[in-house]
C-alpha positions as CSV (number, residue, x, y, z in Angstrom):
1,M,134.5,113.2,-74.4
2,N,138.0,112.9,-72.9
3,V,140.1,115.6,-71.2
4,K,142.3,116.2,-74.2
5,E,139.4,116.9,-76.5
6,L,137.8,119.2,-73.9
7,R,141.0,121.2,-73.4
8,K,141.5,121.4,-77.2
9,G,137.9,122.7,-77.6
10,I,138.3,125.3,-74.8
11,K,141.6,126.5,-76.3
12,L,139.9,126.9,-79.7
13,A,136.9,128.7,-78.1
14,K,139.2,131.1,-76.2
15,K,140.9,132.0,-79.5
16,K,137.5,132.8,-81.0
17,G,136.5,134.8,-77.8
18,R,133.6,132.5,-76.9
19,F,135.1,131.0,-73.7
20,T,135.6,133.7,-71.1
21,G,135.2,131.8,-67.8
22,R,133.2,132.7,-64.8
23,K,132.1,136.2,-64.1
24,S,133.4,138.0,-61.0
25,T,131.1,138.0,-58.0
26,Y,131.8,141.7,-57.2
27,Q,132.6,144.5,-59.6
28,K,134.8,147.3,-58.5
29,D,131.9,149.7,-58.2
30,D,129.8,147.3,-56.1
31,P,128.7,149.2,-53.0
32,L,129.4,146.3,-50.6
33,L,132.9,145.9,-52.0
34,Q,133.5,149.7,-51.7
35,R,132.3,149.6,-48.1
36,A,134.7,146.8,-47.4
37,F,137.6,148.8,-49.0
38,S,136.8,151.8,-46.9
39,L,136.6,149.8,-43.7
40,Y,140.0,148.3,-44.6
41,Q,141.6,151.6,-45.3
42,S,140.3,153.1,-42.1
43,K,142.6,150.8,-40.1
44,E,139.9,150.4,-37.5
45,Y,138.8,147.0,-38.5
46,T,140.5,143.6,-39.0
47,L,139.8,141.5,-42.0
48,K,137.7,139.2,-39.8
49,E,135.6,142.1,-38.6
50,I,135.1,143.3,-42.2
51,E,134.0,139.8,-43.1
52,Y,131.4,140.0,-40.2
53,H,130.1,143.4,-41.3
54,T,130.0,142.8,-45.1
55,K,129.6,139.0,-45.3
56,I,132.5,138.9,-47.8
57,P,134.9,136.0,-46.9
58,V,138.4,137.0,-45.9
59,S,139.9,135.0,-48.8
60,T,137.7,136.8,-51.3
61,L,138.4,140.2,-49.7
62,K,142.2,139.5,-49.9
63,R,141.8,138.5,-53.6
64,Y,139.9,141.8,-54.5
65,L,142.3,143.9,-52.4
66,T,145.2,142.5,-54.4
67,K,143.3,142.7,-57.7
68,Y,142.5,146.4,-57.3
69,G,145.7,147.4,-55.6
70,I,144.0,148.6,-52.4
71,K,146.4,149.3,-49.6
72,R,146.0,150.5,-46.0
73,K,146.7,154.2,-45.6
């Protein structure tokens, strides 16, 4: 199977709703993610410190902060 056929098949599957991609690691109501958000909003911790406490990588944390519109207060 070549790349063109693969992309064509994925496009067709997406139209039918069968190709949705990979599931997110954390959902918005995940307790670990909520803890990371609260630490971030407290302004007492840096992103690196939050990574240390929650084991969520900084890049992943930044992605979820942007995705859910979380800002420091």
